[in-house]
C-alpha positions in Angstrom: 0.1 0.0 0.4 1.3 3.5 -0.5 -0.1 5.1 2.5 0.8 3.3 5.8 -1.5 3.4 8.6 -0.3 5.1 11.7 -1.6 4.8 15.0 -3.4 7.7 15.9 -1.3 9.9 18.8 -3.6 12.8 19.0 -6.7 12.6 20.4 -10.1 13.8 19.3 -10.6 16.7 21.5 -6.7 17.9 20.5 -7.4 17.7 17.0 -10.7 19.8 17.3 -8.6 22.5 19.2 -6.0 22.4 16.4 -8.2 22.8 13.5 -10.4 24.8 15.1 -7.8 27.7 15.7 -8.5 29.9 12.1 -4.5 30.7 11.9 -3.7 26.9 11.9 -6.3 26.5 9.2 -4.8 29.0 7.1 -1.3 27.7 7.5 -3.1 24.0 6.6 -4.4 25.5 3.6 -1.2 27.3 2.3 0.8 24.6 3.2 -1.6 22.2 1.2 -0.8 23.9 -2.1 2.8 24.7 -1.9 5.4 24.6 1.1 6.4 27.9 2.8 9.0 29.1 5.5 7.9 30.8 8.6 9.1 33.9 7.0 6.6 33.2 4.1 4.0 32.9 6.1 4.5 35.8 8.5 4.4 38.3 5.3 1.2 36.6 3.8 -0.5 36.5 7.5 0.8 40.0 8.7 1.8 38.7 11.7 4.8 37.9 13.6 7.3 35.3 12.5 7.3 34.1 16.8 3.6 33.8 16.3 3.7 31.9 12.9 6.5 29.4 14.6 4.6 28.7 17.7 1.2 27.6 15.3 4.3 25.4 13.5 5.5 24.1 16.1 1.6 22.9 17.3 1.0 21.4 13.9 4.7 20.0 13.9 4.3 18.2 17.0 1.4 16.4 16.2 2.6 14.8 12.9 0.6 17.0 11.0 3.8 18.9 9.3 7.3 18.6 9.0 9.9 21.1 7.8 11.4 19.8 4.6 15.4 20.3 5.3 15.5 20.9 9.3 19.5 21.6 8.9 18.7 24.6 6.9 18.2 27.8 8.2 14.8 29.2 6.7 13.9 25.9 5.2 10.4 25.1 4.3 7.4 23.2 5.7 5.3 20.9 4.4 2.3 18.6 5.3 3.3 15.3 6.4 0.2 13.4 6.8 -3.1 13.0 5.3 -5.8 13.7 7.8 -9.6 13.1 7.6 -12.4 14.5 9.8 -15.9 13.6 9.3 -18.9 15.3 11.6 -22.3 14.2 11.8 -24.6 15.9 14.3 -28.3 15.5 13.8 -31.0 15.7 16.3 -30.9 12.0 17.0 -27.4 11.2 16.0 -23.5 12.3 16.9 -20.6 10.8 15.0 -17.1 12.2 14.7 -14.6 10.3 13.4 -11.1 10.8 12.1 -8.0 9.0 10.2 -4.7 10.1 10.1 -2.0 8.3 7.8 1.5 9.1 7.1 2.4 10.0 3.6 4.8 7.6 2.0 6.9 9.5 -0.2 7.3 7.2 -2.7 3.8 8.0 -3.7 5.1 11.3 -5.6 6.3 8.5 -8.3 3.4 6.5 -8.3 1.3 8.3 -10.6 0.7 9.7 -13.4 4.2 9.0 -14.8 4.1 4.8 -14.5 0.6 5.6 -16.3 0.4 4.6 -20.4 -2.0 7.1 -21.2 -0.2 9.8 -19.5 3.1 8.9 -21.1 1.9 8.7 -24.3 0.8 12.2 -24.0 3.4 14.7 -25.6 3.2 18.0 -24.6 3.3 20.0 -21.2 -0.3 21.2 -22.4 -1.9 18.2 -22.7 -0.8 16.6 -20.1 -2.0 19.2 -17.9 -5.4 19.1 -19.3 -5.5 15.3 -18.8 -4.7 15.6 -15.1 -7.1 18.3 -14.9 -9.9 16.3 -16.4 -8.9 13.5 -14.1 -9.5 15.7 -10.9 -12.4 17.1 -12.4 -13.9 13.4 -12.6 -12.8 12.5 -9.1 -14.4 15.6 -7.7 -17.7 14.8 -9.7 -17.4 11.1 -8.1 -17.1 12.6 -4.9 -19.6 14.7 -5.0 -22.1 11.8 -5.8 -20.8 9.6 -3.1 -21.4 12.6 -0.8 -25.1 13.1 -2.2 -25.8 9.4 -1.5 -23.8 9.6 1.9 -26.7 11.9 2.7 -29.5 10.4 1.5 -27.8 7.4 4.2 -28.0 9.6 6.8 -31.4 10.4 6.7 -32.3 7.3 6.2 -30.6 6.3 9.6 -31.9 9.0 11.4 -35.5 7.8 10.2 -34.6 4.6 11.6 -33.1 5.9 14.9 -36.1 8.0 15.7 -38.2 4.6 15.0 -36.2 3.0 17.4 -35.7 6.0 20.1 -39.9 5.5 20.0 -39.9 1.9 20.0 -37.6 1.9 23.0 -40.3 3.9 24.9 -43.0 1.6 24.5 -40.9 -1.7 25.1 -38.1 -0.7 27.6 -38.6 2.3 29.6 -41.0 1.0 32.2 -38.5 -1.7 32.8 -35.4 0.3 32.8 -36.9 3.1 35.3 -38.4 0.4 38.1 -34.9 0.5 39.1 -34.3 4.3 40.5 -30.9 5.5 39.8 -28.8 8.7 39.0 -27.7 6.7 36.4 -31.1 6.4 34.1 -29.5 8.8 31.2 -26.3 6.8 31.0 -28.5 3.7 30.9 -30.7 5.5 27.8 -27.0 6.3 26.2 -25.4 3.1 26.0 -28.6 1.6 24.3 -28.5 4.3 22.1 -24.9 4.4 21.5 -25.0 0.5 20.7 -27.3 1.2 18.3 -25.9 4.0 16.6 -22.9 1.8 15.9 -23.6 -1.5 15.3 -20.6 -2.4 13.1 -18.1 -1.1 15.6 -20.1 -2.7 18.7 -21.7 -6.1 16.8 -20.9 -9.5 18.7 -18.5 -8.7 21.4 -18.8 -5.5 23.0 -15.1 -3.7 23.8 -15.6 -1.8 27.2 -13.1 0.2 26.4 -14.4 1.4 23.2 -18.0 1.9 24.7 -16.3 4.2 27.1 -14.9 6.4 24.7 -17.6 6.8 22.7 -19.8 8.1 26.0 -16.9 9.9 27.4 -14.4 10.3 24.7 -10.9 9.4 25.9 -9.6 12.1 28.0 -10.9 11.2 31.5 -8.5 10.4 34.0 -8.1 6.8 35.3 -9.8 7.2 38.6 -13.4 8.3 36.8 -12.5 6.0 34.2 -12.5 2.9 36.1 -15.6 4.3 38.3 -17.4 4.8 34.8 -16.5 1.4 33.5 -17.5 -0.2 36.8 -21.1 1.8 36.3 -21.2 0.8 32.4 -21.2 -3.0 33.2 -23.9 -2.6 36.1 -26.0 -0.9 33.9 -25.5 -3.7 31.1 -26.7 -6.2 33.3 -29.7 -3.9 33.9 -30.2 -3.7 30.0 -29.8 -7.3 29.5 -32.4 -8.1 31.7 -35.2 -6.3 29.1 -33.5 -7.2 26.0 -32.5 -10.5 24.5 -30.3 -9.0 22.1 -27.9 -8.3 24.7 -26.4 -10.8 27.1 -23.5 -11.7 29.4 -21.1 -14.6 28.7 -18.0 -15.4 31.1 -17.6 -11.8 31.7 -18.0 -10.5 28.0 -20.5 -8.7 26.8 -22.2 -9.6 23.6 -24.7 -7.7 21.1 -26.5 -9.3 18.4 -28.7 -7.2 16.0 
């Protein structure tokens, strides 16, 4: 594979904070087109070199950008990693997913130079037109995929609404019989499992469920406390649903 998957070394909260900064977004936008030095960015953004440097260090420390020739004074920065972030927030659904992959330097030589069609094109202008046409076609295909994705999200939203309605009718009284300060968490667990049936199909990973409910930046003591609460609430849910069961301290969700 041209792209090697990297372990995500950055938390979701940190990622959103990084790209939430408008200056860093402008920097990333410019570096995604051509490499820039600190002084070039400073002149373009009309802010001090020190301010630019501090923003570049944040991006570099999280492996998003890198210096092209670190040993040279005034060397330029470029994007180091492919970063994909997708956010879905609807009245009945919330999901954020991001992926980070390191760019293989050899990727530059794969296409189009090894393409038979491209090699047969003679003039630079014809080659640029060929590349432009391919980029346009890819963008059109991505747009079609996005339209289909919106349709699927709307369909999923309608199913979630019906699921919540069914949950209210079928299980609410059973869940509320046991008075608890964690009733909301009990309902959240149920919906989280249904929101991510691919991720939580069959065996449930408690740590993954914890991350979905509380994200990953909770301290060790709070995490242990939440884990205990979740295990107890899963047992309560299992009493109300035959699609959730415990076998040898492992949880299984069958849909």
